[in-house]
Steps between C-alpha positions, in 0.01 A plus 500: 500500500731663752318434831737472802372350825639476851646154593216416740233533224625190310231280656227710325588325173485144631194287560342521850151529616576777749765767450534733800724796567485693822721766658557866567492820302718552193549130421349515154247220562214661310726624216641144444154341515357746250798464259496119519119480438528735204785288348314170553179639355691619195660153447170311507137574544395499871227659707619687808285625791659784697322530828520621860259499794325839428513662155246786477630620158759402243733763653523266805637227284851414355394601147710809499801293596429249217457784247835642603668165439333472162650836415845420643518174301391661187181297459251783446407360158455151628268586792178706494426672835146628565361657816409158641721238347821417310490274196781351289492420124542135579186487715662566838280700735550678837187550718465707813262440793480508879446196717286640789191526288534153341280202586538134417264551211651821354864367517411209272547731201873478574527120464700538172766719649862407445661738747369688806708783645390597850656828579516649864399154606562577870143649503327203338262306723475131553152506355624658180780247452263213583276618215768587247757215529278198417366687193842533337509144379622517139786259437836669579319808635697709751425728793757781542498681837695814588480689830667700762443297825295669776404247762601140553137419556398625152353224280748537218795470739368185668401345173799566276790563736442313829312197353578491131283284285652253246666658197547834673818711467517782755780757466582768754607803299632828640675814378836324518376253239421772253815577280317822376415631847491877442710752690197700601356200683835426658495842667146435621601158641793645694282779633235258616762277668621805691172663588244221509684183620183339635342481149825456299501126503143488374536776238835405349575141604158341462456387860160462652363759739362410843183691426359759248578865547265648762384163624316539827666192657833544326720494817293224656509262205867564461559413864288191468716368214828599663409344830374168355127553550440387144582136524364142536206518742323161489150438620491385868200269550506576871428862449170655374492642149320837502362635170488866429292641205505817299164475323467551125316390191599712197802602707716221638401290793814483716545231764771435751541171687714550806594340830595673824730371773592747785577826316587338168258519208579235232342570159493153341300580191350789295205461261375753254211462250197675369136432391468206743229458768559451872394136493761437231770641725362311796514166307845580381627568860328191643652280228848598642410304818675739727438557877288814474444767760317833437414660175546886497306736278538883449223721631300474176468124564223590745304704240204327350477472124184666366453214251517213745420674833799322650851610598819317421535432877156333513561289191837374633362430842214307356745263316688436819774764546574688820501853370625816662504857359835670500491813721453813297785727613545708178730457203801696636479339844482170325817566302673601831381177659638306197836674525527416874408130433727458199800377687293222652363373166662209317408432137515149348643486154396448228132499600511865618706648212201683365425647840864616542485656155181688598669628817808613297276693255248653746552873471325830532344724232716794424345848446607618150505868610661476844691169456373410852394145585127438574278204566626150400451423134221256424631261239562132438754496790279668767283194570799302628618795715146552632456133619851509653393810696182320617708206613734717706204687664321175581813319626414542872172316443678194360536208733558133480206402709241255365174646374174331432369539145162681478212291388145612419157339550155614408480690834840683452851452623566169687 
């Protein structure tokens, strides 16, 4: 079989738990992954799961790329390709599915997988990886990851580039590593370098962006990283720790722990979870044994739940927290307040990485007809951005004075 490969792809044929290729456009990452998997599955029977974060249909998968490689390698008689799968005469099988709709229970059907190929992995969430990776447990099973980097706070970047696990080979691959880089793409590359220098390093050289296109806080988060506001910000026991909530149940509950000294706001931790009660979060916070100040809730924190007859504010006050409602100044005014406060905010790494990622990805909806930006998009990143906005609006109410916990008796507040 005449199957040439670029030099960088040699590691795809060795034994390693994780095989990762990342870089810019025109590098041939996906082409090499597809060819290597077709060859390996032709040599011996293996089961391959091809996946990405969201796959609404088979057209969203790499199946077309695999079919092309089967044809190029002259293996049409060996492989049978249907609308939903590819099977080899020796028992090899390629399956296709998305990760975002998987649960710990549903993913168990993939325990016998030999290879997983995660394509466009920059969009894969921590939750999806936490569910998938432990399930791929067959002896000598491998997880292949290919992606064009987007943000340095993306889970796949942190997990497989910054903090590589054992038996992980990560290769940076760009157009210059592709011996068959076509002339048509070379013209595009040179044109991009001349006309769009801001995005050139990300598009063609695989460098991370400061924020996603159209991010509301793009300039602010870039300045925070450039000016050293994302750094080591340890907890100071002499300062009060103020807690800011964005309330959620099905949606994420987002919580910021911050300290304020003079005009500085120090974000020392960010917490995000769902389907947990207020007393759960209260216990979790108390177990940290921090020097707490006030707890801030958004305006709906004062709204009484029709099922319990109590508001979040009342519940948290009853279990001993000093609670204040964040002033309701409107969404756009809140965004302006956050922008003005950004230069005074310091983020502790790594405990605020998820918050930083939310701020980098917080963007507006775009009207498909007019292409004009509208209201901020409500997605998995908006909860972190919302609680950050609440923190900035409430900053003037944060002090380091001692407060007396609220206690209750049969006659009311003591």
